[in-house]
PyMOL Python script that loads the backbone (N, CA, C, O; Angstrom):
from pymol import cmd

cmd.read_pdbstr("""\
ATOM      1  N   MET A   1      22.878  -8.545  -4.590  1.00  0.00           N
ATOM      2  CA  MET A   1      21.548  -8.246  -4.722  1.00  0.00           C
ATOM      3  C   MET A   1      20.772  -9.698  -4.339  1.00  0.00           C
ATOM      4  O   MET A   1      19.743  -9.714  -3.665  1.00  0.00           O
ATOM      5  N   ILE A   2      21.326 -10.738  -4.793  1.00  0.00           N
ATOM      6  CA  ILE A   2      20.791 -11.893  -4.135  1.00  0.00           C
ATOM      7  C   ILE A   2      20.855 -12.094  -2.617  1.00  0.00           C
ATOM      8  O   ILE A   2      20.107 -12.828  -1.971  1.00  0.00           O
ATOM      9  N   GLU A   3      21.801 -11.379  -2.163  1.00  0.00           N
ATOM     10  CA  GLU A   3      21.986 -11.552  -0.498  1.00  0.00           C
ATOM     11  C   GLU A   3      20.706 -10.716   0.054  1.00  0.00           C
ATOM     12  O   GLU A   3      19.923 -11.073   0.934  1.00  0.00           O
ATOM     13  N   GLN A   4      20.700  -9.638  -0.613  1.00  0.00           N
ATOM     14  CA  GLN A   4      19.543  -8.629  -0.109  1.00  0.00           C
ATOM     15  C   GLN A   4      18.106  -9.358  -0.350  1.00  0.00           C
ATOM     16  O   GLN A   4      17.200  -9.168   0.461  1.00  0.00           O
ATOM     17  N   LEU A   5      17.950 -10.063  -1.302  1.00  0.00           N
ATOM     18  CA  LEU A   5      16.667 -10.767  -1.586  1.00  0.00           C
ATOM     19  C   LEU A   5      16.454 -11.567  -0.583  1.00  0.00           C
ATOM     20  O   LEU A   5      15.428 -11.479   0.092  1.00  0.00           O
ATOM     21  N   ILE A   6      17.500 -12.553  -0.326  1.00  0.00           N
ATOM     22  CA  ILE A   6      17.443 -13.590   0.696  1.00  0.00           C
ATOM     23  C   ILE A   6      17.078 -12.855   1.962  1.00  0.00           C
ATOM     24  O   ILE A   6      16.048 -13.148   2.570  1.00  0.00           O
ATOM     25  N   LEU A   7      17.885 -11.922   2.367  1.00  0.00           N
ATOM     26  CA  LEU A   7      17.677 -11.317   3.671  1.00  0.00           C
ATOM     27  C   LEU A   7      16.130 -10.747   3.872  1.00  0.00           C
ATOM     28  O   LEU A   7      15.512 -10.859   4.931  1.00  0.00           O
ATOM     29  N   ALA A   8      15.626 -10.130   2.701  1.00  0.00           N
ATOM     30  CA  ALA A   8      14.326  -9.648   2.915  1.00  0.00           C
ATOM     31  C   ALA A   8      13.128 -10.674   2.950  1.00  0.00           C
ATOM     32  O   ALA A   8      12.059 -10.419   3.505  1.00  0.00           O
ATOM     33  N   ALA A   9      13.445 -12.006   2.225  1.00  0.00           N
ATOM     34  CA  ALA A   9      12.593 -13.113   2.589  1.00  0.00           C
ATOM     35  C   ALA A   9      12.818 -13.483   3.893  1.00  0.00           C
ATOM     36  O   ALA A   9      11.803 -13.631   4.573  1.00  0.00           O
ATOM     37  N   ILE A  10      14.011 -13.695   4.487  1.00  0.00           N
ATOM     38  CA  ILE A  10      14.041 -13.987   5.812  1.00  0.00           C
ATOM     39  C   ILE A  10      13.221 -12.949   6.771  1.00  0.00           C
ATOM     40  O   ILE A  10      12.440 -13.399   7.610  1.00  0.00           O
ATOM     41  N   ILE A  11      13.402 -11.700   6.634  1.00  0.00           N
ATOM     42  CA  ILE A  11      12.768 -10.945   7.335  1.00  0.00           C
ATOM     43  C   ILE A  11      11.359 -11.058   7.187  1.00  0.00           C
ATOM     44  O   ILE A  11      10.766 -11.147   8.263  1.00  0.00           O
ATOM     45  N   LEU A  12      10.694 -11.079   6.228  1.00  0.00           N
ATOM     46  CA  LEU A  12       9.391 -11.310   6.048  1.00  0.00           C
ATOM     47  C   LEU A  12       8.685 -12.626   6.782  1.00  0.00           C
ATOM     48  O   LEU A  12       7.572 -12.580   7.308  1.00  0.00           O
ATOM     49  N   LYS A  13       9.326 -13.521   6.739  1.00  0.00           N
ATOM     50  CA  LYS A  13       9.198 -14.808   7.228  1.00  0.00           C
ATOM     51  C   LYS A  13       9.053 -14.581   8.962  1.00  0.00           C
ATOM     52  O   LYS A  13       8.147 -15.008   9.679  1.00  0.00           O
ATOM     53  N   ILE A  14      10.155 -13.835   9.332  1.00  0.00           N
ATOM     54  CA  ILE A  14      10.124 -13.661  10.708  1.00  0.00           C
ATOM     55  C   ILE A  14       9.001 -12.617  11.164  1.00  0.00           C
ATOM     56  O   ILE A  14       8.510 -12.746  12.285  1.00  0.00           O
ATOM     57  N   ILE A  15       8.594 -11.603  10.331  1.00  0.00           N
ATOM     58  CA  ILE A  15       7.658 -10.585  10.917  1.00  0.00           C
ATOM     59  C   ILE A  15       6.229 -11.035  10.416  1.00  0.00           C
ATOM     60  O   ILE A  15       5.228 -10.365  10.670  1.00  0.00           O
ATOM     61  N   GLU A  16       6.192 -12.207   9.690  1.00  0.00           N
ATOM     62  CA  GLU A  16       4.686 -12.530   9.278  1.00  0.00           C
ATOM     63  C   GLU A  16       3.795 -12.765  10.414  1.00  0.00           C
ATOM     64  O   GLU A  16       2.698 -12.208  10.450  1.00  0.00           O
ATOM     65  N   PRO A  17       4.223 -13.623  11.431  1.00  0.00           N
ATOM     66  CA  PRO A  17       3.490 -13.927  12.422  1.00  0.00           C
ATOM     67  C   PRO A  17       3.071 -12.787  13.342  1.00  0.00           C
ATOM     68  O   PRO A  17       2.083 -12.871  14.070  1.00  0.00           O
ATOM     69  N   ILE A  18       3.973 -11.566  13.271  1.00  0.00           N
ATOM     70  CA  ILE A  18       3.488 -10.286  13.838  1.00  0.00           C
ATOM     71  C   ILE A  18       2.421  -9.648  13.226  1.00  0.00           C
ATOM     72  O   ILE A  18       1.471  -9.294  13.925  1.00  0.00           O
ATOM     73  N   VAL A  19       2.425  -9.424  11.909  1.00  0.00           N
ATOM     74  CA  VAL A  19       1.701  -8.850  10.896  1.00  0.00           C
ATOM     75  C   VAL A  19       0.135  -9.552  11.150  1.00  0.00           C
ATOM     76  O   VAL A  19      -0.923  -8.946  11.318  1.00  0.00           O
ATOM     77  N   LEU A  20       0.354 -10.933  11.120  1.00  0.00           N
ATOM     78  CA  LEU A  20      -0.948 -11.726  11.191  1.00  0.00           C
ATOM     79  C   LEU A  20      -1.676 -11.410  12.378  1.00  0.00           C
ATOM     80  O   LEU A  20      -2.889 -11.202  12.371  1.00  0.00           O
ATOM     81  N   GLY A  21      -1.000 -11.373  13.339  1.00  0.00           N
ATOM     82  CA  GLY A  21      -1.310 -11.169  14.791  1.00  0.00           C
ATOM     83  C   GLY A  21      -2.110  -9.828  15.035  1.00  0.00           C
ATOM     84  O   GLY A  21      -3.136  -9.715  15.704  1.00  0.00           O
ATOM     85  N   VAL A  22      -1.480  -8.908  14.404  1.00  0.00           N
ATOM     86  CA  VAL A  22      -2.122  -7.374  14.479  1.00  0.00           C
ATOM     87  C   VAL A  22      -3.304  -7.430  13.495  1.00  0.00           C
ATOM     88  O   VAL A  22      -4.359  -6.885  13.823  1.00  0.00           O
ATOM     89  N   ILE A  23      -3.190  -8.068  12.284  1.00  0.00           N
ATOM     90  CA  ILE A  23      -4.445  -8.028  11.447  1.00  0.00           C
ATOM     91  C   ILE A  23      -5.862  -8.683  12.265  1.00  0.00           C
ATOM     92  O   ILE A  23      -7.003  -8.222  12.230  1.00  0.00           O
ATOM     93  N   CYS A  24      -5.389  -9.862  12.971  1.00  0.00           N
ATOM     94  CA  CYS A  24      -6.472 -10.465  13.684  1.00  0.00           C
ATOM     95  C   CYS A  24      -6.956  -9.433  14.731  1.00  0.00           C
ATOM     96  O   CYS A  24      -8.144  -9.152  14.892  1.00  0.00           O
ATOM     97  N   LEU A  25      -6.022  -8.942  15.364  1.00  0.00           N
ATOM     98  CA  LEU A  25      -6.584  -8.140  16.444  1.00  0.00           C
ATOM     99  C   LEU A  25      -7.390  -6.812  15.884  1.00  0.00           C
ATOM    100  O   LEU A  25      -8.354  -6.268  16.423  1.00  0.00           O
ATOM    101  N   LEU A  26      -6.775  -6.464  14.735  1.00  0.00           N
ATOM    102  CA  LEU A  26      -7.671  -5.317  14.209  1.00  0.00           C
ATOM    103  C   LEU A  26      -8.944  -5.652  13.765  1.00  0.00           C
ATOM    104  O   LEU A  26      -9.790  -4.774  13.592  1.00  0.00           O
ATOM    105  N   ARG A  27      -9.183  -6.892  13.550  1.00  0.00           N
ATOM    106  CA  ARG A  27     -10.478  -7.270  13.137  1.00  0.00           C
ATOM    107  C   ARG A  27     -11.512  -7.312  14.333  1.00  0.00           C
ATOM    108  O   ARG A  27     -12.719  -7.146  14.155  1.00  0.00           O
ATOM    109  N   SER A  28     -10.979  -7.530  15.474  1.00  0.00           N
ATOM    110  CA  SER A  28     -11.790  -7.749  16.670  1.00  0.00           C
ATOM    111  C   SER A  28     -12.643  -6.324  17.046  1.00  0.00           C
ATOM    112  O   SER A  28     -12.373  -5.190  16.652  1.00  0.00           O
ATOM    113  N   PHE A  29     -13.729  -6.735  17.913  1.00  0.00           N
ATOM    114  CA  PHE A  29     -14.434  -5.611  18.236  1.00  0.00           C
ATOM    115  C   PHE A  29     -13.797  -4.624  19.036  1.00  0.00           C
ATOM    116  O   PHE A  29     -12.884  -4.961  19.790  1.00  0.00           O
ATOM    117  N   ASN A  30     -14.220  -3.300  18.948  1.00  0.00           N
ATOM    118  CA  ASN A  30     -13.567  -2.250  19.694  1.00  0.00           C
ATOM    119  C   ASN A  30     -12.210  -2.109  19.879  1.00  0.00           C
ATOM    120  O   ASN A  30     -11.696  -2.077  20.997  1.00  0.00           O
ATOM    121  N   MET A  31     -11.489  -2.007  18.650  1.00  0.00           N
ATOM    122  CA  MET A  31     -10.007  -1.883  18.689  1.00  0.00           C
ATOM    123  C   MET A  31      -9.351  -0.612  19.350  1.00  0.00           C
ATOM    124  O   MET A  31      -8.204  -0.521  19.786  1.00  0.00           O
ATOM    125  N   ALA A  32     -10.418   0.424  19.322  1.00  0.00           N
ATOM    126  CA  ALA A  32      -9.899   1.642  19.912  1.00  0.00           C
ATOM    127  C   ALA A  32      -9.506   1.507  21.543  1.00  0.00           C
ATOM    128  O   ALA A  32      -8.718   2.303  22.055  1.00  0.00           O
ATOM    129  N   ALA A  33     -10.095   0.491  22.259  1.00  0.00           N
ATOM    130  CA  ALA A  33      -9.770   0.173  23.282  1.00  0.00           C
ATOM    131  C   ALA A  33      -8.497  -0.642  23.532  1.00  0.00           C
ATOM    132  O   ALA A  33      -7.784  -0.538  24.530  1.00  0.00           O
ATOM    133  N   ARG A  34      -8.302  -1.489  22.464  1.00  0.00           N
ATOM    134  CA  ARG A  34      -7.116  -2.389  22.515  1.00  0.00           C
ATOM    135  C   ARG A  34      -5.852  -1.802  21.906  1.00  0.00           C
ATOM    136  O   ARG A  34      -4.719  -2.223  22.140  1.00  0.00           O
ATOM    137  N   MET A  35      -6.144  -0.829  21.135  1.00  0.00           N
ATOM    138  CA  MET A  35      -4.725  -0.306  20.482  1.00  0.00           C
ATOM    139  C   MET A  35      -3.691   0.082  21.217  1.00  0.00           C
ATOM    140  O   MET A  35      -2.575  -0.282  20.845  1.00  0.00           O
ATOM    141  N   PRO A  36      -3.801   0.795  22.261  1.00  0.00           N
ATOM    142  CA  PRO A  36      -2.720   1.418  23.004  1.00  0.00           C
ATOM    143  C   PRO A  36      -1.821   0.132  23.541  1.00  0.00           C
ATOM    144  O   PRO A  36      -0.594   0.176  23.446  1.00  0.00           O
ATOM    145  N   ALA A  37      -2.371  -0.798  24.002  1.00  0.00           N
ATOM    146  CA  ALA A  37      -1.618  -1.782  24.484  1.00  0.00           C
ATOM    147  C   ALA A  37      -1.073  -2.676  23.559  1.00  0.00           C
ATOM    148  O   ALA A  37      -0.118  -3.391  23.863  1.00  0.00           O
ATOM    149  N   MET A  38      -1.603  -2.698  22.442  1.00  0.00           N
ATOM    150  CA  MET A  38      -1.318  -3.531  21.311  1.00  0.00           C
ATOM    151  C   MET A  38       0.079  -2.826  20.619  1.00  0.00           C
ATOM    152  O   MET A  38       1.066  -3.458  20.243  1.00  0.00           O
ATOM    153  N   ILE A  39      -0.075  -1.603  20.565  1.00  0.00           N
ATOM    154  CA  ILE A  39       1.195  -0.768  20.092  1.00  0.00           C
ATOM    155  C   ILE A  39       2.267  -0.725  20.890  1.00  0.00           C
ATOM    156  O   ILE A  39       3.424  -0.683  20.472  1.00  0.00           O
ATOM    157  N   LYS A  40       1.836  -0.736  22.418  1.00  0.00           N
ATOM    158  CA  LYS A  40       3.006  -0.724  23.164  1.00  0.00           C
ATOM    159  C   LYS A  40       3.829  -2.160  23.186  1.00  0.00           C
ATOM    160  O   LYS A  40       5.047  -2.338  23.206  1.00  0.00           O
ATOM    161  N   ASP A  41       2.870  -3.015  23.176  1.00  0.00           N
ATOM    162  CA  ASP A  41       3.467  -4.500  23.027  1.00  0.00           C
ATOM    163  C   ASP A  41       4.485  -4.595  21.833  1.00  0.00           C
ATOM    164  O   ASP A  41       5.677  -4.871  21.968  1.00  0.00           O
ATOM    165  N   THR A  42       3.837  -4.322  20.622  1.00  0.00           N
ATOM    166  CA  THR A  42       4.541  -4.287  19.347  1.00  0.00           C
ATOM    167  C   THR A  42       5.845  -3.491  19.308  1.00  0.00           C
ATOM    168  O   THR A  42       6.847  -3.982  18.787  1.00  0.00           O
ATOM    169  N   MET A  43       5.849  -2.366  19.807  1.00  0.00           N
ATOM    170  CA  MET A  43       7.023  -1.382  19.804  1.00  0.00           C
ATOM    171  C   MET A  43       7.966  -1.843  20.640  1.00  0.00           C
ATOM    172  O   MET A  43       9.159  -1.768  20.345  1.00  0.00           O
ATOM    173  N   GLY A  44       7.517  -2.393  21.822  1.00  0.00           N
ATOM    174  CA  GLY A  44       8.499  -3.086  22.596  1.00  0.00           C
ATOM    175  C   GLY A  44       9.297  -4.250  22.208  1.00  0.00           C
ATOM    176  O   GLY A  44      10.450  -4.415  22.604  1.00  0.00           O
ATOM    177  N   TYR A  45       8.677  -5.057  21.430  1.00  0.00           N
ATOM    178  CA  TYR A  45       9.240  -6.327  20.908  1.00  0.00           C
ATOM    179  C   TYR A  45      10.176  -5.684  19.707  1.00  0.00           C
ATOM    180  O   TYR A  45      11.360  -6.018  19.712  1.00  0.00           O
ATOM    181  N   LEU A  46       9.742  -4.830  18.735  1.00  0.00           N
ATOM    182  CA  LEU A  46      10.535  -4.348  17.855  1.00  0.00           C
ATOM    183  C   LEU A  46      11.693  -3.627  18.103  1.00  0.00           C
ATOM    184  O   LEU A  46      12.654  -3.691  17.336  1.00  0.00           O
ATOM    185  N   GLU A  47      11.690  -2.822  19.290  1.00  0.00           N
ATOM    186  CA  GLU A  47      12.728  -1.871  19.678  1.00  0.00           C
ATOM    187  C   GLU A  47      13.732  -3.021  20.610  1.00  0.00           C
ATOM    188  O   GLU A  47      14.939  -2.786  20.668  1.00  0.00           O
ATOM    189  N   LYS A  48      13.211  -4.158  21.266  1.00  0.00           N
ATOM    190  CA  LYS A  48      14.231  -5.001  21.626  1.00  0.00           C
ATOM    191  C   LYS A  48      14.983  -5.781  20.393  1.00  0.00           C
ATOM    192  O   LYS A  48      16.161  -6.124  20.491  1.00  0.00           O
ATOM    193  N   ARG A  49      14.361  -5.976  19.476  1.00  0.00           N
ATOM    194  CA  ARG A  49      14.767  -6.701  18.401  1.00  0.00           C
ATOM    195  C   ARG A  49      15.792  -5.765  17.689  1.00  0.00           C
ATOM    196  O   ARG A  49      16.744  -6.345  17.165  1.00  0.00           O
ATOM    197  N   GLN A  50      15.754  -4.644  17.606  1.00  0.00           N
ATOM    198  CA  GLN A  50      16.488  -3.852  17.010  1.00  0.00           C
ATOM    199  C   GLN A  50      17.918  -3.560  18.002  1.00  0.00           C
ATOM    200  O   GLN A  50      19.075  -3.704  17.607  1.00  0.00           O
ATOM    201  N   ALA A  51      17.585  -3.208  19.088  1.00  0.00           N
ATOM    202  CA  ALA A  51      18.837  -3.218  20.173  1.00  0.00           C
ATOM    203  C   ALA A  51      19.667  -4.415  19.972  1.00  0.00           C
ATOM    204  O   ALA A  51      20.886  -4.261  19.900  1.00  0.00           O
ATOM    205  N   ASN A  52      19.104  -5.701  19.863  1.00  0.00           N
ATOM    206  CA  ASN A  52      20.112  -6.740  19.496  1.00  0.00           C
ATOM    207  C   ASN A  52      20.716  -7.034  18.262  1.00  0.00           C
ATOM    208  O   ASN A  52      21.646  -7.830  18.132  1.00  0.00           O
ATOM    209  N   ASP A  53      20.048  -6.220  17.113  1.00  0.00           N
ATOM    210  CA  ASP A  53      20.613  -6.270  15.989  1.00  0.00           C
ATOM    211  C   ASP A  53      20.383  -4.917  15.247  1.00  0.00           C
ATOM    212  O   ASP A  53      19.292  -4.568  14.796  1.00  0.00           O
ATOM    213  N   GLN A  54      21.548  -4.191  15.173  1.00  0.00           N
ATOM    214  CA  GLN A  54      21.355  -2.862  14.578  1.00  0.00           C
ATOM    215  C   GLN A  54      21.076  -2.768  13.189  1.00  0.00           C
ATOM    216  O   GLN A  54      20.884  -1.683  12.640  1.00  0.00           O
ATOM    217  N   SER A  55      21.039  -4.082  12.475  1.00  0.00           N
ATOM    218  CA  SER A  55      20.747  -4.075  10.987  1.00  0.00           C
ATOM    219  C   SER A  55      19.320  -4.152  10.788  1.00  0.00           C
ATOM    220  O   SER A  55      18.811  -3.900   9.696  1.00  0.00           O
ATOM    221  N   PHE A  56      18.592  -4.528  11.910  1.00  0.00           N
ATOM    222  CA  PHE A  56      17.140  -4.778  11.770  1.00  0.00           C
ATOM    223  C   PHE A  56      16.266  -3.347  11.892  1.00  0.00           C
ATOM    224  O   PHE A  56      16.358  -2.533  12.811  1.00  0.00           O
ATOM    225  N   THR A  57      15.551  -3.279  10.927  1.00  0.00           N
ATOM    226  CA  THR A  57      14.695  -1.852  10.798  1.00  0.00           C
ATOM    227  C   THR A  57      13.185  -2.259  10.670  1.00  0.00           C
ATOM    228  O   THR A  57      12.901  -3.363  10.204  1.00  0.00           O
ATOM    229  N   TYR A  58      12.246  -1.413  11.064  1.00  0.00           N
ATOM    230  CA  TYR A  58      10.949  -1.595  11.152  1.00  0.00           C
ATOM    231  C   TYR A  58      10.323  -0.508  10.742  1.00  0.00           C
ATOM    232  O   TYR A  58      10.921   0.562  10.629  1.00  0.00           O
ATOM    233  N   GLU A  59       8.902  -0.668  10.442  1.00  0.00           N
ATOM    234  CA  GLU A  59       8.048   0.520  10.366  1.00  0.00           C
ATOM    235  C   GLU A  59       6.677   0.128  10.866  1.00  0.00           C
ATOM    236  O   GLU A  59       6.211  -0.967  10.552  1.00  0.00           O
ATOM    237  N   LEU A  60       6.031   0.949  11.607  1.00  0.00           N
ATOM    238  CA  LEU A  60       4.734   0.526  12.123  1.00  0.00           C
ATOM    239  C   LEU A  60       3.668   1.229  11.392  1.00  0.00           C
ATOM    240  O   LEU A  60       3.631   2.456  11.477  1.00  0.00           O
ATOM    241  N   ILE A  61       2.776   0.587  10.668  1.00  0.00           N
ATOM    242  CA  ILE A  61       1.657   1.303   9.752  1.00  0.00           C
ATOM    243  C   ILE A  61       0.277   0.865  10.430  1.00  0.00           C
ATOM    244  O   ILE A  61      -0.029  -0.312  10.621  1.00  0.00           O
ATOM    245  N   ILE A  62      -0.471   1.898  10.749  1.00  0.00           N
ATOM    246  CA  ILE A  62      -1.754   1.912  11.245  1.00  0.00           C
ATOM    247  C   ILE A  62      -2.611   2.252  10.001  1.00  0.00           C
ATOM    248  O   ILE A  62      -2.406   3.168   9.204  1.00  0.00           O
ATOM    249  N   VAL A  63      -3.642   1.310   9.987  1.00  0.00           N
ATOM    250  CA  VAL A  63      -4.546   1.560   8.580  1.00  0.00           C
ATOM    251  C   VAL A  63      -5.887   1.819   9.036  1.00  0.00           C
ATOM    252  O   VAL A  63      -6.350   0.921   9.740  1.00  0.00           O
ATOM    253  N   ASP A  64      -6.643   2.823   8.819  1.00  0.00           N
ATOM    254  CA  ASP A  64      -8.015   3.072   9.096  1.00  0.00           C
ATOM    255  C   ASP A  64      -8.860   2.409   8.170  1.00  0.00           C
ATOM    256  O   ASP A  64      -8.997   2.740   6.992  1.00  0.00           O
ATOM    257  N   ASP A  65      -9.541   1.259   8.863  1.00  0.00           N
ATOM    258  CA  ASP A  65     -10.424   0.511   7.829  1.00  0.00           C
ATOM    259  C   ASP A  65     -11.794   0.670   7.656  1.00  0.00           C
ATOM    260  O   ASP A  65     -12.602  -0.113   7.156  1.00  0.00           O
ATOM    261  N   GLY A  66     -11.982   1.948   8.202  1.00  0.00           N
ATOM    262  CA  GLY A  66     -13.483   2.631   8.133  1.00  0.00           C
ATOM    263  C   GLY A  66     -14.308   2.257   9.219  1.00  0.00           C
ATOM    264  O   GLY A  66     -15.503   2.545   9.275  1.00  0.00           O
ATOM    265  N   SER A  67     -13.585   1.511  10.233  1.00  0.00           N
ATOM    266  CA  SER A  67     -14.376   1.011  11.340  1.00  0.00           C
ATOM    267  C   SER A  67     -15.089   2.511  12.067  1.00  0.00           C
ATOM    268  O   SER A  67     -14.583   3.633  12.077  1.00  0.00           O
ATOM    269  N   PRO A  68     -16.365   2.090  12.622  1.00  0.00           N
ATOM    270  CA  PRO A  68     -17.010   2.989  13.355  1.00  0.00           C
ATOM    271  C   PRO A  68     -16.767   3.181  14.874  1.00  0.00           C
ATOM    272  O   PRO A  68     -17.546   3.826  15.576  1.00  0.00           O
ATOM    273  N   ASP A  69     -15.719   2.625  15.313  1.00  0.00           N
ATOM    274  CA  ASP A  69     -15.027   2.448  16.704  1.00  0.00           C
ATOM    275  C   ASP A  69     -14.084   3.583  17.120  1.00  0.00           C
ATOM    276  O   ASP A  69     -13.646   3.552  18.270  1.00  0.00           O
ATOM    277  N   LYS A  70     -13.741   4.547  16.331  1.00  0.00           N
ATOM    278  CA  LYS A  70     -12.926   5.713  16.331  1.00  0.00           C
ATOM    279  C   LYS A  70     -11.446   5.041  16.724  1.00  0.00           C
ATOM    280  O   LYS A  70     -10.817   5.518  17.669  1.00  0.00           O
ATOM    281  N   THR A  71     -10.981   4.049  16.053  1.00  0.00           N
ATOM    282  CA  THR A  71      -9.845   3.502  16.245  1.00  0.00           C
ATOM    283  C   THR A  71      -8.715   4.437  15.740  1.00  0.00           C
ATOM    284  O   THR A  71      -7.691   4.206  16.383  1.00  0.00           O
ATOM    285  N   THR A  72      -8.566   5.269  14.949  1.00  0.00           N
ATOM    286  CA  THR A  72      -7.440   6.002  14.352  1.00  0.00           C
ATOM    287  C   THR A  72      -7.921   7.430  14.706  1.00  0.00           C
ATOM    288  O   THR A  72      -7.648   8.337  13.920  1.00  0.00           O
ATOM    289  N   GLU A  73      -8.656   7.706  15.898  1.00  0.00           N
ATOM    290  CA  GLU A  73      -8.602   9.040  16.383  1.00  0.00           C
ATOM    291  C   GLU A  73      -7.649   9.235  17.315  1.00  0.00           C
ATOM    292  O   GLU A  73      -7.496  10.347  17.818  1.00  0.00           O
TER     293      GLU A  73
END
""", "prot")
cmd.dss("prot")
cmd.show_as("cartoon", "prot")
cmd.util.cbc("prot")
cmd.orient("prot")
């Protein structure tokens, strides 16, 4: 159990910059235009990471913040 908690902490530390980068991008103006490239880049990184480490798992969550720029359409 302790090993799993340590591993979870390490994974969170690794993905924190990615999450923060995504949050910063999502706060930018007109994210609807930027989302496809951002998702492609993010998925490319995550898929490459998983290919190198079969135990690495990920989940991509896209949240609608109520923005009027049609981001989640």
